[in-house]
C-alpha positions in Angstrom: 0.0 0.0 0.0 1.4 3.4 -1.0 1.1 6.2 1.6 -1.1 9.1 0.4 -1.0 12.5 2.0 -0.6 11.2 5.6 -0.2 13.5 8.5 3.4 13.3 9.8 4.1 11.1 12.9 3.4 12.8 16.2 7.0 13.2 17.0 7.4 15.6 14.0 4.0 17.4 13.9 3.0 17.7 17.6 4.7 18.5 20.9 5.0 15.3 23.0 2.5 16.6 25.5 -0.2 16.8 22.8 0.6 13.4 21.5 0.2 11.9 25.0 -3.1 13.8 25.3 -4.4 12.5 22.0 -3.5 8.9 22.9 -5.5 9.1 26.2 -8.6 11.2 25.2 -11.7 9.8 26.9 -14.2 7.8 24.9 -16.9 10.1 23.4 -20.3 9.9 25.0 -23.7 10.7 23.6 -25.8 13.0 25.8 -23.6 12.1 28.8 -24.2 8.3 28.4 -22.3 5.6 26.8 -24.2 4.3 23.7 -25.2 0.6 23.4 -22.7 0.4 20.5 -19.9 1.7 22.7 -20.9 -0.7 25.5 -20.8 -3.6 23.0 -17.4 -2.4 21.8 -16.1 -2.2 25.3 -17.4 -5.7 26.2 -15.9 -7.1 22.9 -12.5 -5.5 23.5 -12.4 -7.0 27.0 -13.3 -10.4 25.7 -10.7 -10.0 22.9 -8.0 -9.1 25.5 -8.9 -12.3 27.5 -8.7 -14.4 24.3 -5.3 -12.9 23.5 -3.9 -13.4 27.0 -5.1 -17.0 27.1 -3.0 -17.6 24.0 0.1 -16.0 25.5 -0.1 -12.5 24.2 0.9 -9.6 26.6 -1.4 -6.6 26.3 0.7 -3.4 25.9 -2.0 -0.8 25.3 -5.8 -0.5 24.8 -7.8 2.1 22.9 -4.9 4.1 21.6 -6.3 7.1 19.7 -4.5 9.4 17.2 -5.9 11.9 14.8 -5.4 9.3 12.0 -7.1 6.4 13.7 -7.6 4.2 16.7 -5.9 1.0 17.8 -8.2 -1.3 19.8 -5.4 -3.4 21.3 -1.6 -3.4 21.1 -0.1 -6.6 22.3 3.1 -8.6 22.2 3.1 -12.2 20.8 6.6 -13.2 21.7 8.9 -10.7 20.0 6.2 -9.6 17.6 4.3 -6.4 18.2 0.7 -6.9 17.2 -1.9 -4.2 16.4 -5.2 -5.9 17.1 -8.5 -4.8 15.6 -11.6 -6.1 17.4 -14.7 -6.5 15.3 -18.0 -7.3 16.9 -21.2 -8.3 15.1 -24.5 -9.6 16.3 -24.9 -11.9 13.2 -22.9 -13.3 10.4 -25.5 -12.2 7.9 -23.1 -9.8 6.1 -19.9 -11.9 6.4 -19.2 -11.3 10.1 -16.6 -9.1 11.7 -13.7 -9.9 9.4 -15.7 -8.8 6.3 -16.3 -5.4 7.9 -12.7 -4.4 7.6 -12.7 -2.2 4.5 -9.6 -0.9 2.6 -10.3 2.5 4.3 -10.3 0.9 7.7 -7.1 -0.9 7.0 -5.5 2.4 5.9 -6.6 4.1 9.2 -5.2 1.1 11.2 -1.9 1.2 9.4 -1.6 5.0 9.9 -2.3 4.7 13.6 0.2 1.9 13.9 2.8 4.1 12.2 2.1 6.8 14.8 2.4 4.3 17.6 5.7 3.1 16.2 7.1 6.6 15.7 6.7 7.3 19.4 8.4 4.1 20.6 12.0 4.0 21.8 13.1 1.1 19.7 11.3 -0.5 16.8 10.1 -4.1 17.4 11.7 -7.0 15.4 8.4 -7.8 13.7 5.0 -6.1 13.4 1.7 -7.8 12.6 -1.9 -6.9 12.2 -4.3 -9.3 13.9 -8.0 -9.3 14.1 -10.3 -10.8 16.8 -13.8 -11.2 15.4 -16.5 -11.6 18.0 -20.0 -12.7 17.2 -22.7 -12.0 19.7 -25.5 -14.3 18.2 -26.2 -15.6 21.7 -25.2 -12.7 24.1 -24.5 -15.1 27.0 -22.2 -17.1 24.8 -20.3 -15.1 22.2 -17.9 -16.8 19.8 -14.5 -15.4 18.9 -12.0 -16.0 16.2 -8.4 -14.8 16.2 -6.8 -14.2 12.8 -3.1 -13.6 13.0 -1.6 -11.6 10.1 -5.1 -10.7 8.9 -3.5 -8.0 6.6 -0.2 -6.3 5.9 0.9 -2.7 5.6 2.4 -3.0 2.1 
């Protein structure tokens, strides 16, 4: 994938205090309340984190936000730094969570990952984009699927 008119990494464009502020901005609320979609997202991200840790991943960060996009989870799988997108659906009617990752969504994830890497002290040996797809057909018993290397940055 060829970069197109991306904002420069935060270390170049913004003072470090603003970068830290952007990465920790609170979740937006509607009329002072968390929407049901946000609640589902939070529950799904928590479940995805449990799935990953049960498979030996170490969670490094959650809900990292930059002007160019958001990273749901950042985790280490051994020496590989993984940017994990969590996709939740209530049905597989439209192809499930994996099918909902459009080329535009991939571009935003890649841009956000580049910002994350730009602020790190030392680049990891390997980077990978994983997806945890969670299907809430039966709310009491959601199913999850981990796809390692779901897409690449090139």
